[in-house]
LUMDO-668536 format. One record per residue (C-alpha): residue number from 1; residue in one letter; z, y, x. Coordinates in Angstrom, 3 decimals, decimal comma, always signed. Layout:
num;residu;w;v;u
NUM;A;Z;Y;X
...
***
This chain:
num;residu;w;v;u
1;X;+7,175;+42,671;-63,161
2;X;+7,001;+43,647;-59,505
3;X;+10,395;+42,010;-58,935
4;X;+9,163;+38,732;-60,445
5;X;+6,040;+38,779;-58,266
6;X;+8,138;+39,315;-55,129
7;X;+10,470;+36,516;-56,154
8;X;+7,595;+34,116;-56,779
9;X;+6,024;+35,062;-53,434
10;X;+9,301;+34,455;-51,608
11;X;+9,711;+31,045;-53,253
12;X;+6,124;+30,149;-52,391
13;X;+6,634;+31,025;-48,715
14;X;+9,939;+29,144;-48,618
15;X;+8,384;+26,072;-50,214
16;X;+5,462;+26,196;-47,801
17;X;+7,763;+26,358;-44,776
18;X;+9,832;+23,463;-46,052
19;X;+6,807;+21,280;-46,737
20;X;+5,448;+22,100;-43,262
21;X;+8,750;+21,164;-41,678
22;X;+9,046;+17,886;-43,545
23;X;+5,396;+16,863;-43,398
24;X;+5,596;+13,284;-42,095
25;X;+2,161;+13,644;-40,467
26;X;+3,047;+16,652;-38,330
27;X;+6,211;+15,946;-36,404
28;X;+7,441;+14,877;-33,014
29;X;+7,167;+11,154;-32,339
30;X;+10,501;+10,454;-30,691
31;X;+9,568;+6,942;-29,603
32;X;+6,796;+8,502;-27,467
33;X;+8,785;+11,526;-26,272
34;X;+11,021;+12,139;-23,277
35;X;+13,529;+15,003;-23,491
36;X;+16,966;+15,910;-22,156
37;X;+19,435;+14,272;-22,019
38;X;+17,352;+11,453;-20,604
39;X;+19,886;+8,638;-20,391
40;X;+20,924;+6,493;-23,314
41;X;+23,932;+4,271;-23,804
42;X;+23,125;+2,186;-20,723
43;X;+21,643;+2,946;-17,332
44;X;+18,043;+3,203;-18,548
45;X;+16,184;+5,703;-20,685
46;X;+15,333;+4,585;-24,216
47;X;+11,655;+3,649;-24,697
48;X;+10,736;+4,358;-21,053
49;X;+10,345;+2,323;-17,875
50;X;+10,342;+3,610;-14,304
51;X;+8,397;+2,573;-11,240
52;X;+8,472;+3,218;-7,496
53;X;+10,383;+6,181;-6,098
54;X;+11,237;+7,673;-9,514
55;X;+14,718;+9,197;-9,741
56;X;+16,431;+10,387;-12,933
57;X;+18,682;+13,465;-12,753
58;X;+20,331;+15,552;-15,452
59;X;+17,638;+18,277;-15,276
60;X;+14,438;+16,471;-14,372
61;X;+12,830;+13,131;-13,578
62;X;+11,518;+13,206;-10,016
63;X;+8,500;+10,942;-9,535
64;X;+8,218;+11,729;-5,827
65;X;+10,337;+13,728;-3,448
66;X;+8,819;+16,047;-0,848
67;X;+8,334;+13,139;+1,566
68;X;+5,312;+11,267;+2,843
69;X;+3,893;+8,084;+1,314
70;X;+5,806;+8,056;-1,982
71;X;+4,716;+6,789;-5,401
72;X;+6,519;+7,015;-8,702
73;X;+5,781;+6,676;-12,412
74;X;+7,274;+6,656;-15,902
75;X;+5,735;+4,617;-18,716
76;X;+6,384;+4,542;-22,429
77;X;+7,329;+1,105;-23,711
78;X;+5,883;+1,674;-27,197
79;X;+2,100;+1,611;-27,757
80;X;+0,743;+4,636;-29,599
81;X;-0,678;+3,644;-32,995
82;X;-1,416;+7,250;-33,943
83;X;-5,090;+8,170;-33,835
84;X;-4,699;+11,969;-33,632
85;X;-1,981;+13,235;-31,309
86;X;-0,882;+15,964;-28,940
87;X;+1,247;+15,585;-25,827
88;X;+2,971;+18,567;-24,225
89;X;+3,913;+17,710;-20,652
90;X;+6,424;+20,038;-19,022
91;X;+6,547;+19,624;-15,241
92;X;+7,142;+21,255;-11,852
93;X;+5,313;+20,662;-8,589
94;X;+6,996;+22,244;-5,584
95;X;+7,204;+21,951;-1,832
96;X;+8,264;+23,686;+1,347
97;X;+4,777;+24,353;+2,710
98;X;+2,416;+27,032;+1,493
99;X;-0,985;+25,726;+2,539
100;X;-0,687;+21,975;+3,200
101;X;+0,560;+19,862;+0,285
102;X;-0,413;+16,830;-1,761
103;X;-1,407;+14,659;-3,342
104;X;-0,871;+15,221;-7,077
105;X;+0,006;+13,616;-10,407
106;X;-1,689;+12,126;-13,473
107;X;-0,946;+11,864;-17,182
108;X;-2,081;+8,560;-18,640
109;X;-3,116;+7,158;-21,984
110;X;-3,950;+3,693;-20,724
111;X;-4,126;+0,048;-21,731
112;X;-2,296;-1,176;-18,630
113;X;+1,180;+0,106;-17,855
114;X;+3,674;-0,228;-15,002
115;X;+1,075;-1,063;-12,342
116;X;+1,165;+1,017;-9,189
117;X;-2,015;+1,716;-7,300
118;X;-4,168;+4,225;-5,429
119;X;-4,996;+6,600;-8,317
120;X;-2,142;+9,094;-8,092
121;X;+0,433;+6,329;-8,218
122;X;-1,264;+4,059;-10,762
123;X;-3,920;+1,347;-10,748
124;X;-7,625;+1,857;-10,201
125;X;-10,233;+0,457;-12,631
126;X;-7,970;+1,424;-15,536
127;X;-8,929;+1,456;-19,200
128;X;-8,130;+4,711;-20,968
129;X;-7,746;+8,415;-20,253
130;X;-6,326;+10,153;-17,185
131;X;-5,553;+13,863;-16,927
132;X;-5,281;+14,477;-13,194
133;X;-3,482;+17,337;-11,438
134;X;-5,031;+17,107;-7,974
135;X;-3,351;+19,398;-5,436
136;X;-5,272;+18,456;-2,282
137;X;-9,008;+18,559;-1,621
138;X;-10,182;+15,368;+0,085
139;X;-13,822;+16,420;-0,107
140;X;-15,209;+17,231;+3,343
141;X;-18,310;+19,032;+2,135
142;X;-18,658;+22,140;-0,037
143;X;-16,706;+22,142;-3,302
144;X;-17,471;+24,047;-6,477
145;X;-13,769;+24,540;-7,187
146;X;-10,464;+25,093;-5,451
147;X;-7,231;+23,142;-5,686
148;X;-4,881;+22,540;-7,455
149;X;-7,376;+21,310;-10,042
150;X;-6,812;+19,807;-13,487
151;X;-9,435;+17,313;-14,679
152;X;-10,047;+14,435;-17,077
153;X;-11,425;+10,972;-16,385
154;X;-12,321;+8,369;-19,010
155;X;-12,668;+4,742;-17,990
156;X;-13,379;+1,399;-19,647
157;X;-12,065;-0,555;-16,656
158;X;-15,344;-0,700;-14,752
159;X;-15,378;+2,551;-12,748
160;X;-13,443;+3,206;-9,551
161;X;-11,891;+6,605;-8,854
162;X;-13,451;+8,111;-5,716
163;X;-10,714;+9,883;-3,772
164;X;-13,115;+11,088;-1,097
165;X;-14,965;+13,065;-3,769
166;X;-11,809;+14,045;-5,717
167;X;-13,258;+12,196;-8,712
168;X;-16,044;+14,739;-9,211
169;X;-18,613;+12,004;-9,955
170;X;-16,631;+10,670;-12,932
171;X;-15,106;+13,879;-14,258
172;X;-15,305;+14,778;-17,961
173;X;-14,199;+18,369;-17,444
174;X;-11,749;+20,447;-15,468
175;X;-10,401;+23,828;-14,406
176;X;-8,490;+25,424;-11,545
177;X;-4,766;+25,624;-12,341
178;X;-2,419;+27,049;-9,693
179;X;+0,703;+25,250;-10,903
180;X;+2,651;+24,885;-7,625
181;X;+5,987;+26,505;-6,725
182;X;+6,823;+28,301;-9,960
183;X;+10,486;+29,021;-10,577
184;X;+10,014;+28,084;-14,230
185;X;+8,570;+24,860;-15,611
186;X;+4,861;+24,719;-16,380
187;X;+3,309;+22,999;-19,394
188;X;+0,037;+21,194;-20,019
189;X;-1,043;+20,276;-23,547
190;X;-3,361;+17,296;-24,109
191;X;-4,677;+17,322;-27,683
192;X;-6,779;+14,528;-29,160
193;X;-8,000;+15,132;-32,695
194;X;-11,103;+13,936;-34,479
195;X;-12,560;+12,506;-31,239
196;X;-12,211;+15,888;-29,556
197;X;-10,204;+16,184;-26,338
198;X;-8,716;+19,612;-25,595
199;X;-6,595;+20,427;-22,546
200;X;-4,675;+23,708;-22,293
201;X;-1,907;+25,061;-20,089
202;X;+0,916;+27,600;-20,011
203;X;+1,671;+28,607;-16,429
204;X;+3,348;+31,950;-17,040
205;X;+6,010;+30,651;-19,442
206;X;+4,666;+32,939;-22,183
207;X;+4,587;+30,260;-24,897
208;X;+0,845;+30,850;-25,209
209;X;-1,841;+28,316;-24,399
210;X;-4,692;+29,106;-22,037
211;X;-7,772;+26,893;-22,491
212;X;-8,837;+24,563;-19,695
213;X;-11,623;+22,498;-21,274
214;X;-12,736;+20,861;-24,532
215;X;-14,852;+17,709;-24,753
216;X;-16,328;+16,400;-28,007
217;X;-17,190;+12,800;-28,881
218;X;-14,452;+11,192;-26,814
219;X;-13,633;+7,780;-28,255
220;X;-10,153;+6,410;-27,555
221;X;-8,618;+3,222;-28,960
222;X;-5,207;+3,149;-30,550
223;X;-2,456;+0,976;-29,106
224;X;-2,535;+2,330;-25,538
225;X;+0,485;+3,620;-23,584
226;X;+1,511;+7,079;-22,388
227;X;+2,659;+7,526;-18,808
228;X;+2,928;+9,945;-15,902
229;X;+2,583;+9,036;-12,226
230;X;+2,489;+10,881;-8,907
231;X;+1,872;+10,181;-5,241
232;X;+2,156;+11,693;-1,785
233;X;+0,332;+10,738;+1,411
234;X;+0,351;+12,435;+4,788
235;X;+1,095;+15,599;+2,805
236;X;+3,806;+15,802;+0,170
237;X;+5,393;+17,662;-2,750
238;X;+8,170;+17,240;-5,279
239;X;+6,628;+16,022;-8,557
240;X;+9,069;+16,513;-11,429
241;X;+8,752;+15,765;-15,143
242;X;+10,939;+18,001;-17,304
243;X;+9,869;+16,697;-20,709
244;X;+7,079;+14,920;-22,521
245;X;+6,783;+15,691;-26,239
246;X;+4,345;+13,747;-28,395
247;X;+3,260;+14,922;-31,847
248;X;+1,307;+13,225;-34,595
249;X;-1,190;+15,770;-35,883
250;X;-1,579;+16,769;-39,491
251;X;-5,339;+16,425;-39,486
252;X;-7,596;+18,066;-42,079
253;X;-9,537;+16,131;-44,701
254;X;-12,501;+14,265;-43,325
255;X;-10,794;+13,358;-40,030
256;X;-10,067;+9,645;-39,910
257;X;-6,502;+8,509;-39,309
258;X;-7,155;+4,761;-39,247
259;X;-6,198;+2,674;-36,247
260;X;-8,982;+1,344;-34,018
261;X;-7,597;-1,056;-31,473
262;X;-10,651;-3,211;-30,813
263;X;-12,912;-0,671;-29,062
264;X;-13,487;+0,499;-25,500
265;X;-12,948;+4,084;-24,329
266;X;-16,200;+6,014;-24,168
267;X;-17,596;+9,522;-24,140
268;X;-21,021;+10,850;-25,011
269;X;-21,376;+13,152;-22,014
270;X;-19,589;+11,221;-19,289
271;X;-21,310;+11,347;-15,907
272;X;-23,009;+8,158;-14,810
273;X;-21,228;+6,506;-11,854
274;X;-22,881;+7,244;-8,523
275;X;-22,733;+5,287;-5,287
276;X;-20,369;+6,584;-2,655
277;X;-22,267;+8,299;+0,148
278;X;-20,798;+9,624;+3,328
279;X;-20,893;+13,369;+3,873
280;X;-23,583;+14,551;+6,288
281;X;-22,179;+15,769;+9,602
282;X;-21,210;+19,420;+9,336
283;X;-23,663;+21,858;+10,871
284;X;-22,574;+23,471;+14,121
285;X;-21,515;+27,072;+14,160
286;X;-23,115;+29,678;+16,420
287;X;-20,151;+29,576;+18,800
288;X;-20,430;+25,802;+19,234
289;X;-24,152;+26,063;+19,838
290;X;-23,576;+28,789;+22,465
291;X;-21,070;+26,682;+24,394
292;X;-23,293;+23,603;+24,215
293;X;-26,249;+25,576;+25,636
294;X;-23,970;+27,062;+28,295
295;X;-22,719;+23,604;+29,322
296;X;-26,302;+22,322;+29,474
297;X;-27,348;+25,220;+31,711
298;X;-24,345;+24,662;+33,950
299;X;-25,239;+20,980;+34,197
300;X;-28,814;+21,825;+35,177
301;X;-27,559;+24,327;+37,759
302;X;-25,187;+21,761;+39,271
303;X;-28,000;+19,207;+39,489
304;X;-30,255;+21,747;+41,205
305;X;-27,570;+22,716;+43,731
306;X;-26,725;+19,104;+44,502
307;X;-30,422;+18,265;+44,856
308;X;-30,963;+21,167;+47,243
309;X;-27,977;+20,125;+49,356
310;X;-29,261;+16,561;+49,568
311;X;-32,753;+17,816;+50,506
312;X;-31,394;+20,128;+53,235
313;X;-29,258;+17,307;+54,629
314;X;-32,283;+15,038;+54,830
315;X;-34,300;+17,776;+56,573
316;X;-31,582;+18,265;+59,206
317;X;-31,382;+14,529;+59,860
318;X;-35,155;+14,336;+60,323
319;X;-35,111;+17,190;+62,858
320;X;-32,400;+15,454;+64,922
321;X;-34,628;+12,399;+65,346
322;X;-37,213;+14,512;+67,230
323;X;-34,688;+15,756;+69,827
***
């Protein structure tokens, strides 16, 4: 009897593993994925287009080299018709400097593809979702986080990304992620299921996800395109894509799987756009104030000395007239 129970249990586990493996709603979508070897039968990469300074090698796809004023991008040719998905982006950001580097990269699920621009190598006023890995702080005033910083921005095509504020006025959520100069590749997971956006990361190569942020009630249309872009400015880094794996999720009952192409991206808790305002001039430190006071006193002293010399000279000239 015990032997039969063990046999039935083994068959049940085996059947469960097989059904999980062959479940057509929980597998990698190859038309939306980018893995080694990258090249196909020709010179291009199947299902992907390249833009700007992008260079394909046998081990990685380099969007920008560690040089100034570079932009590069990769874009999927096939629109994503899947409503619930997860993308695992494996990448490396590296450079020769320890403290000064920039500018960063962005993962895109966007309506417009293959258009370069000022938002980390892609166009501004986009429609869709951007997950931004910002490595350099452009904000002159006090910041509530350090860089590199991973954040999300949702846009319906009407909001401009504010570089001077590092996008803080239009941010859905974010976290500090020190992803530069690892010897191993780092991974970010972007999961969209049941109108919930979850971003996680694995920096230590432990095959375990660490949460970054979760946002509910994020509405995304189907039929948009996946892409990754990067840019450098006066500061630079190597921005490399190792792989991009897209999965269709096996969603539980009650979670809709229907396509919805005719809607605009929106979120319940998105920050309202705010006008750009210049930073107030930074307050002077005690040392600066001391030197300014010292210079003022020296100026007053010089004026007094010069005035006294002029007065004495006039007195001497008046005495000479009487002799």
